[in-house]
N, C-alpha and C positions, 0 to 999 in steps of 0.2 A: 355283700351283707352289706344289712343296713346302719346308717347311724347309731340307733335304738336298737340295735343288735350288737354293734360295736360297747357302745357306755355298759350296758348289761352283761358282758361279756367283759369287761374290767371292773364291775362292780364286785360281781360274783368271785373274779379272782381276788380284787383285793379284801372282801368283806370275810373272804378265807384265807386268806394270810394271816387276816386278823387273828383267826377265829383258829387258825392252829399256834399260835403264839400264848393265847390264851391258855388249850389245851395243854402245850407242849410245859408253859409256869405251873398249871394244876399241878399234873404227875410229876413235875421236878418236886412240888414244894407235900405230893402223899406221897409219892417215893424217897424222899432223903428219910426219914424214918425207921424205912425196912433197910438200911444201908444201900437203897440203891439211887440208880438213878432211872429221870423217864427210860434214856434211851435201851435200859440194861432191863427195865420193868418188861419197853415196848418185844424187845427178840426173848425175856420169856416167858412174857405172854403166849406167844404166836404156836411154841412151843408144849403150850400145857398141855392138849389135848390128842396129838403123838409128833414122835420126834418129826422131825424138818432139817431137811440140809441148808446151808447157810443162802443156797439160790431163793429154795421154794420159802422160809420168812421172806426171804427181799420182796421175792412177785408177791403174797400175802399182805404185809406190808406198803407194800411202793415206795420202798427206801433204796439204797445203790446194795449191792452185795459188799461192798467191801466199810459200808461201814454196822451193817451186818459183823460180819468176820473179827471188827474190832472189836465189839460185841463181845460175841461169844466166843471170843479167844481169852477174855479180859475175866467172864464169868468162869470160865474153864478154870482158870490160873485161881479164881478165888471160892470154888469149891458147886458155884450153886447151878452150875449146869454140866452137861458131860459129852463128850462123841461117842458115835456107839458106831461100831460098821453097818455100812450098809448095802446088803445084799444087792441095790439094784444097780449099784455103782459103789467101785471101790477106791475113788479117790474121795470121793463126795460123803463124806459123814454128815451121820446123823446128830443129830443136834435134841441131847432132853436134860429135863431139868433135872438136879438133886432134890432129895429129900429135904436138904436147905437151902436150896434155892427154891420149892414152894413154902418151906415155912416163910420166907422173904416176905411173898406175894402175899401171902394168908396173910401178912400184919397191913400189909399194903388197905387189906378190906373195909378195916372201920372206918377209916381215914374217907376212901373211894364211897363208902357207905354217905355217908351223912351232906358229903360233897354233894351224891347224885340225887338226897332228900333233898337242901338249896337249894339246885339251880330248876328240883319240879318244881316245889314251895312257886321258886319266882316268878318261871312263868307258867310251871301247869304240865301234868303230865302231859296231856292229849296236844297239846302244841309241840314239847318237845317231841312225843313220839312224830308228828307234822315233820319236826326240821327233823329225821334220821333220818325218813323215809322219800323228803325232798334232798339231802348229800347224797343218798345212794341212789338218785335218779340221775343224780349233778354226774356223780362221778361214772355211771354208766354212760349216760348222755357223752361224755368225752371218749370211755374206749369206742363208743361203736362209730362215733364219728370220727373215728383218730386222732384227739386232742392229745392223747396218755403216752 
């Protein structure tokens, strides 16, 4: 590895850490009026399309199983999600949103749309799409290189 490659890796990591912090702060701001936290929104969002196990959510989101389990249990206690039997695995139940959980996610929509519009206006839609593509490529490269 060259010094330039090391500097690029460090710059990518530091920039990503900052970006992660910015997105988490935005997610907290958007989720708060719906009675959610960013973590709860993340977990509910992962199961909007189909029920998943806690481990499946963790893999999908790139976070720890333990943090997903804590959020999933709180969501279930608050009636925003529920556990379903998993025909493929007796002990690994499936998490799915309740109607109340779907309604909470829907309340985030207007603020999310406004934030997306502001970001697209500030950066431009094409550059934003390019940034998303670059981030996906970076994530895939980390996986391919065995670095994640």
